[in-house]
MARGUKE-687674 format. One line per field, with one value per residue (C-alpha): x, y, z. Coordinates in pm, whole numbers, plus 32768, in hexadecimal, padded with zeros to 4 digits. Example, Ala and Ser with C-alpha at 12.3 -4.5 7.8 and 13.67 -1.06 7.14 Angstrom:
# residues 2
x <- (84CE  8557) .
y <- (7E3E  7F96) .
z <- (830C  82CA) .
//
This chain:
# residues 153
x <- (235D  21D6  212F  206E  1EF2  1E32  1D0F  1BB0  1B2D  19C6  18EA  18D9  1A42  1B53  1BFF  1D28  1E5C  1EC4  1FE9  20F6  2188  22BB  238A  2473  2557  25AC  2449  24AB  259A  250B  24C0  2540  2464  23E9  24BF  25F9  25A0  2665  25DF  24AC  23DB  2356  2237  2333  22B5  23B9  23F1  2357  23BE  233B  22CB  21EE  227C  21C3  20FA  204D  216A  20D0  1F8E  1F91  1EEA  1EB0  1E9F  1E26  1F34  1E22  1E28  1F9B  1F88  20E9  20A6  20F8  21D9  2258  20FD  20BF  220E  21B5  2069  2125  2228  2114  2070  21BE  21D2  20AB  2130  206F  211C  20A6  20B0  2048  1F7E  1F45  1DBE  1CE2  1BE2  1B64  1BA4  1CD7  1CE3  1D70  1DDC  1DDE  1EAD  1DC9  1DBF  1C62  1C2F  1B52  1B36  1B1F  1AA0  1B84  1BD4  1D4D  1E67  1E68  1CEB  1D11  1E4C  1D96  1C6D  1D29  1E09  1CE2  1C4A  1D89  1D8D  1C31  1C6F  1CC0  1E36  1E50  1DEE  1F3C  200A  1F8A  1FE7  2127  218A  20E3  2231  2288  2142  2150  22AF  223D  210B  21C6  2252  2108  2136) .
y <- (B00F  AFF7  AEEF  AF63  AF7C  AE4E  AE92  AE78  AD1B  AD0A  ABF3  AB2E  AB13  AA2D  AAC5  A9E5  AA99  AA28  A93E  A9DA  A8FD  A9E4  AA91  ABA1  AC36  AD54  ADDC  AE86  AF6B  B0C4  B171  B091  B086  AF4D  AFC2  AFBC  AE92  AD5E  AC4D  AB8B  AA87  A93C  A9CB  AAA5  ABEB  ACF4  AD56  AE99  AF73  B0CB  B1BE  B2E6  B417  B467  B395  B2C4  B1EF  B0EE  B014  AEA3  ADB7  AC4C  AB6F  A9F5  A906  A86E  A9C1  A9A2  A8E4  A8C2  A8CC  AA2F  AA91  ABB3  AC5B  ABFC  ACA5  ADD4  AE04  ADD5  AED3  AFCE  AFA4  AFE4  B11D  B1A2  B11A  AFDF  AE95  AD50  AC1C  AABD  AA0A  A89E  A8AF  A82D  A935  A9E4  AB2C  AC0E  AD12  AE6B  AEF5  B076  B166  B18F  B014  AFF1  AEEC  AE71  AD40  AD22  ABEE  ABAC  AA88  AADA  ABAA  AC8B  ACDA  AD0B  ADE5  AEBD  AEE0  AF5B  B041  B0EB  B107  B19D  B293  B302  B322  B478  B419  B336  B445  B4ED  B3B1  B358  B4B7  B4CA  B35C  B346  B31B  B1F8  B15B  B18D  B100  AFC9  AF91  AFB7  AE6D  ADD2  AE1D) .
z <- (F138  F142  F06F  EF31  EF73  EED6  EDF4  EE5C  EDFC  ED94  EE34  ECF2  ECD2  ED59  EE95  EE86  EE0C  EC9B  EC6E  EBAB  EA99  EA58  EB66  EACC  EBC5  EAE7  EB08  EC54  EBA0  EB63  EA1F  E8FE  E7D8  E71A  E5E3  E6BB  E78A  E722  E7EF  E778  E833  E7CA  E6EE  E629  E6C4  E709  E876  E8D3  E9E5  E980  EA7D  EA4E  EB0D  EC49  ED42  EC22  EBB1  EAD8  EA91  EA77  E97D  E9F4  E8C8  E8FA  E86A  E77B  E6C3  E66A  E527  E4F4  E37F  E326  E446  E38E  E395  E4F4  E53C  E483  E536  E679  E622  E5B6  E713  E7B4  E6F7  E7B5  E90E  E903  E972  E8E3  E9D3  E946  EA65  EA9A  EA3B  E929  E93E  E809  E89F  E8E5  E9FD  EA13  EB4D  EB4D  EBE8  ED25  ED51  ECBC  EBA6  EAA1  E9C4  E848  E781  E666  E571  E567  E60A  E4D3  E4F9  E66F  E63D  E532  E604  E739  E676  E5ED  E74C  E7D6  E6C6  E735  E897  E94B  E985  E861  E75D  E7D1  E7DA  E67E  E5F6  E68B  E628  E4DB  E41B  E506  E4D2  E35E  E343  E3FD  E327  E1F1  E23B  E1EF  E07D) .
//
């Protein structure tokens, strides 16, 4: 099996790999949606193993641990589940940076400044739904996203 290509790192970014705080062996199993995934990690986020059909299987969002407040874990779990609906997995990393990063299907990535995981997740979900492949993901998985975000009420 060939390793997945790493994203391009800009000159201003740390080139060391992030230290993962949580390892969930169930994330290697294919095509289980967040709504059916029972395991949760230390931060109360549901495991996500959703895969988009075709060559582009999933995006990744890297979230600094300091953005995970632990105060409203239900809201954090709802946003994580909504991202999972559109084939985007959330990974909490050992970082104190005020920015999260999304790694796209092609391995490229970008960062977003945010004050909380909820703000970061909302920004990334909006961005995904405006991307060429994301428009289709959001259209086809709208019910899943709506169900996840209904938990915020």
